[in-house]
N, C-alpha and C positions, 0 to 999 in steps of 0.2 A: 162544396168545394169544387174548384174548376177541374176539368178533365186534364189529367197529367199525361202529356204525349211522350215525354222523354224523361223518365224518372231519374236517370243519371245526371241530368242537367236541370233539375228542379230542386229548389230549396224550400223547406217548410219552417217558418219562424213562428213559434208560439208566443203570443203576447197575452197580456192579462185579459183581453176581450175576445181572443180567438186566434185562429191560425191565419197566417199570411203566406200565400203560395207564390213563389217567384220563379219564373222561367229564366234560366241563365242563357245568355247569348254567346255560347261557346264558339260559334262560327265567326262572331264579330270581335270578341275579346277573350281568346282562349286562356291567356295567362291569368287574367282576373277571375275568370270562371273557375279555373282549377284551384286558385288560391282560396276562394270562398268555400269550395267543397272540402279542401284539406282542413281548413280551420273548423268547419262545421263537423267534420268527421272526428276531429280530435277533441271536440267539446269546448274548444277555446271561446266560441261565441256565447255559450250558455251563461246566463246571468249578467251579460254586459249591458250597461245602461245606454239610453239615448241621451247623450250629453249636450247636444245642441239641437234644439227643436224650435224652428222659427215659423210662426203662423203665416200661412200663405206662401211659404217657400219650401222647406224640406225638414226631414228628421234625420239626424246623423247619429251613428253608433259605430261599434266595431273596434273600439280601443281595447284589445284583449290584454294589453299590458297594465293599464291603469283603470279600466272601466268595469272590471268584474265586481259587482256589488257583494259578492261572497268571499273574495280573496284580496285582502290588502287594499280595499277601496278607498280612494281619496277623491272626493268630488271635484276639488280644485285642479287635480292633475288629469282627470278624465278628459280625453280628447287630445292629449299630448303624446300618446304612445302608439305603438303598432304591435307587431308580433315579433317572434324571434326569427322569422324568415326574412330574406332580403327584399328590399323594395322592388316594385314592378315597373317596367317601362310603360309609358303611355300607350294605349291602344285606341287612339281616337278614331272615330268613324263619322259617317254622315247622319247617324241616328240622333234625333232630337232628344233633349231632356224634357220629355213629356210627363204629364201626371202619371205617377206610378212607376216611372223608370228608376233603376238603381244606378247611381253614379259612384265612381271611386273618389273618395276624399283624399286630398294630398296637400302638401305645402306649396309654396310658390314654384318649386321645381316640378315640372310635368312628369318626371320619372320617379316620384317619391311616394306613390300610392303603396299601401301595404295591406292593412287589415280593415281600415275604416271605410265606411260607405254611407251613402245617404239615399233616402227615398224621397222623390219629388212630390210635394202636395199638389202642385199645379204645373202647367207648362212653364218651364224656365229656359226659354230660348237663348237668353244671354250666356248660358253655360255651354251652348253647343260648340263642339270642336275644341273645348278647353279642358274637359273632364271626360274620362272614359265612361261610356254607358255600357253596362255588361249584364243587365237583367231588367225584367219588367214584372210588376205584380199582376198576376192573372186571377187572383182571388184574395179577398180579405182586405182590400184597400180601406173599407169602412173601419177596420181595426187600426190601421195606420193613422187615419184621420183623428182617432181618439187619444193618440200619444200625448202625454203631458208636455206642454210648451215650457221653454226656458233655455237659457244659455249660461249655466245649466239650470234645470228645474231643481228646486229645493229637495224634492223627493221624486227623482226621475224614474220613468218607466224603464223596463228592461226587456231584453229578449230572454224569455224563460228557457227555451230550448231552440236550437237550430239544428236541423237534420237535412240530409240529402234524401229525397223521396225514395230513391232506390234502396236505401237502408232501412226503411220503415216497413215493419212486418205487416 
Protein backbone atom coordinates (compact mmCIF):
# COMPACT_ATOMS: atom_id res chain seq x y z
CA UNK A 1 0.00 0.00 0.00
CA UNK A 2 1.16 3.53 -0.71
CA UNK A 3 2.49 5.79 1.99
CA UNK A 4 -0.42 7.85 3.31
CA UNK A 5 0.75 11.42 3.93
CA UNK A 6 -2.60 12.96 4.93
CA UNK A 7 -4.95 10.34 6.47
CA UNK A 8 -7.78 12.87 6.81
CA UNK A 9 -7.76 13.39 3.03
CA UNK A 10 -7.19 9.79 1.96
CA UNK A 11 -9.93 7.33 1.02
CA UNK A 12 -9.55 3.55 1.05
CA UNK A 13 -11.96 1.66 -1.20
CA UNK A 14 -12.06 -2.10 -0.74
CA UNK A 15 -12.80 -3.94 -3.99
CA UNK A 16 -13.05 -7.68 -4.58
CA UNK A 17 -9.39 -7.81 -5.64
CA UNK A 18 -7.93 -5.50 -2.98
CA UNK A 19 -7.74 -1.97 -1.64
CA UNK A 20 -7.59 1.19 -3.73
CA UNK A 21 -6.04 4.19 -1.95
CA UNK A 22 -7.15 7.62 -3.16
CA UNK A 23 -5.51 10.89 -2.22
CA UNK A 24 -8.20 13.57 -2.11
CA UNK A 25 -7.22 16.97 -3.52
CA UNK A 26 -8.84 19.07 -0.81
CA UNK A 27 -6.78 22.12 -1.79
CA UNK A 28 -8.14 21.95 -5.38
CA UNK A 29 -11.74 20.80 -4.79
CA UNK A 30 -12.59 21.20 -1.09
CA UNK A 31 -16.38 20.74 -1.41
CA UNK A 32 -16.08 17.51 -3.42
CA UNK A 33 -13.42 16.17 -1.04
CA UNK A 34 -15.58 16.92 2.00
CA UNK A 35 -18.61 15.27 0.36
CA UNK A 36 -16.70 12.07 -0.35
CA UNK A 37 -15.46 11.92 3.24
CA UNK A 38 -18.96 12.55 4.63
CA UNK A 39 -20.50 9.79 2.51
CA UNK A 40 -17.65 7.40 3.33
CA UNK A 41 -17.97 8.08 7.05
CA UNK A 42 -21.73 7.50 6.97
CA UNK A 43 -21.26 4.15 5.20
CA UNK A 44 -23.29 5.38 2.21
CA UNK A 45 -20.75 4.14 -0.35
CA UNK A 46 -20.52 0.61 1.07
CA UNK A 47 -21.89 -2.01 -1.38
CA UNK A 48 -22.51 0.57 -4.14
CA UNK A 49 -21.95 -0.92 -7.60
CA UNK A 50 -19.90 0.30 -10.54
CA UNK A 51 -22.87 0.91 -12.84
CA UNK A 52 -20.98 2.27 -15.86
CA UNK A 53 -17.60 0.81 -16.73
CA UNK A 54 -16.27 1.53 -20.21
CA UNK A 55 -13.08 -0.23 -21.31
CA UNK A 56 -10.35 2.25 -22.17
CA UNK A 57 -12.29 5.11 -20.57
CA UNK A 58 -13.45 4.98 -16.94
CA UNK A 59 -15.32 3.19 -14.12
CA UNK A 60 -18.27 5.09 -12.60
CA UNK A 61 -19.91 4.45 -9.23
CA UNK A 62 -21.30 6.32 -6.23
CA UNK A 63 -25.09 6.27 -6.76
CA UNK A 64 -25.90 5.85 -3.07
CA UNK A 65 -29.64 6.23 -3.74
CA UNK A 66 -30.09 3.46 -6.35
CA UNK A 67 -26.77 1.64 -6.54
CA UNK A 68 -26.48 -0.16 -3.20
CA UNK A 69 -26.47 -3.86 -4.03
CA UNK A 70 -27.74 -4.67 -0.51
CA UNK A 71 -30.60 -2.12 -0.18
CA UNK A 72 -33.42 -1.87 -2.72
CA UNK A 73 -31.07 -2.42 -5.64
CA UNK A 74 -32.41 -1.95 -9.15
CA UNK A 75 -29.76 -2.37 -11.85
CA UNK A 76 -31.79 -0.32 -14.36
CA UNK A 77 -31.97 2.67 -11.98
CA UNK A 78 -28.33 2.52 -10.85
CA UNK A 79 -26.63 5.68 -12.04
CA UNK A 80 -29.75 7.86 -11.92
CA UNK A 81 -29.50 9.00 -8.31
CA UNK A 82 -27.31 10.79 -5.83
CA UNK A 83 -27.46 11.24 -2.09
CA UNK A 84 -29.81 13.11 0.25
CA UNK A 85 -27.30 15.99 0.31
CA UNK A 86 -27.52 19.01 -2.02
CA UNK A 87 -25.71 19.07 -5.36
CA UNK A 88 -22.25 20.63 -5.43
CA UNK A 89 -20.98 23.57 -7.48
CA UNK A 90 -18.30 22.74 -10.03
CA UNK A 91 -14.72 23.10 -8.78
CA UNK A 92 -12.92 23.06 -12.13
CA UNK A 93 -9.14 23.32 -12.17
CA UNK A 94 -6.21 22.96 -14.54
CA UNK A 95 -5.60 19.39 -13.37
CA UNK A 96 -5.89 16.91 -16.24
CA UNK A 97 -8.13 13.85 -16.24
CA UNK A 98 -5.10 11.55 -16.20
CA UNK A 99 -5.08 7.80 -15.59
CA UNK A 100 -6.10 7.15 -11.98
CA UNK A 101 -7.70 10.51 -11.32
CA UNK A 102 -11.09 10.79 -9.69
CA UNK A 103 -13.70 12.90 -11.45
CA UNK A 104 -17.10 14.09 -10.26
CA UNK A 105 -19.91 12.62 -12.35
CA UNK A 106 -22.75 15.01 -13.15
CA UNK A 107 -25.59 15.75 -15.56
CA UNK A 108 -25.32 18.35 -18.31
CA UNK A 109 -25.50 21.00 -15.57
CA UNK A 110 -21.91 21.68 -14.38
CA UNK A 111 -23.23 22.30 -10.85
CA UNK A 112 -25.09 18.98 -10.49
CA UNK A 113 -22.39 16.69 -9.04
CA UNK A 114 -23.54 14.92 -5.89
CA UNK A 115 -22.25 11.50 -4.86
CA UNK A 116 -21.28 9.80 -8.12
CA UNK A 117 -17.69 9.71 -9.33
CA UNK A 118 -15.50 7.98 -11.86
CA UNK A 119 -11.92 6.74 -11.99
CA UNK A 120 -10.13 7.22 -15.30
CA UNK A 121 -8.58 4.09 -16.84
CA UNK A 122 -6.41 6.26 -19.11
CA UNK A 123 -5.64 9.91 -19.81
CA UNK A 124 -8.97 11.44 -20.89
CA UNK A 125 -7.89 14.95 -21.82
CA UNK A 126 -11.20 15.68 -23.58
CA UNK A 127 -12.76 15.91 -20.09
CA UNK A 128 -10.32 18.58 -18.89
CA UNK A 129 -12.01 21.72 -17.59
CA UNK A 130 -15.47 20.13 -17.86
CA UNK A 131 -15.57 17.81 -14.85
CA UNK A 132 -14.15 18.40 -11.37
CA UNK A 133 -10.97 16.43 -10.59
CA UNK A 134 -10.80 15.85 -6.84
CA UNK A 135 -8.60 12.86 -6.20
CA UNK A 136 -6.00 10.46 -7.56
CA UNK A 137 -5.31 6.78 -7.02
CA UNK A 138 -1.96 6.40 -5.26
CA UNK A 139 -2.16 2.62 -4.78
CA UNK A 140 -4.30 -0.21 -6.14
CA UNK A 141 -4.93 0.94 -9.72
CA UNK A 142 -4.38 -2.68 -10.76
CA UNK A 143 -7.60 -3.50 -8.85
CA UNK A 144 -9.50 -0.72 -10.63
CA UNK A 145 -8.32 -2.17 -13.96
CA UNK A 146 -10.05 -5.47 -13.06
CA UNK A 147 -13.53 -3.97 -12.48
CA UNK A 148 -16.15 -5.76 -14.61
CA UNK A 149 -17.03 -3.81 -17.75
CA UNK A 150 -20.56 -2.89 -18.83
CA UNK A 151 -23.21 -0.14 -18.95
CA UNK A 152 -24.31 -1.72 -16.66
CA UNK A 153 -22.54 -5.04 -16.30
CA UNK A 154 -25.05 -7.90 -15.73
CA UNK A 155 -23.29 -8.70 -12.43
CA UNK A 156 -21.51 -5.45 -11.53
CA UNK A 157 -18.61 -5.17 -9.14
CA UNK A 158 -19.11 -3.05 -6.04
CA UNK A 159 -17.25 -0.99 -3.51
CA UNK A 160 -17.31 -3.38 -0.58
CA UNK A 161 -16.20 -0.76 1.97
CA UNK A 162 -15.19 2.89 1.68
CA UNK A 163 -13.34 4.48 4.59
CA UNK A 164 -11.40 7.64 5.40
CA UNK A 165 -7.85 6.52 6.26
CA UNK A 166 -7.86 8.64 9.45
CA UNK A 167 -10.72 6.48 10.76
CA UNK A 168 -8.99 3.13 10.19
CA UNK A 169 -7.47 1.75 13.38
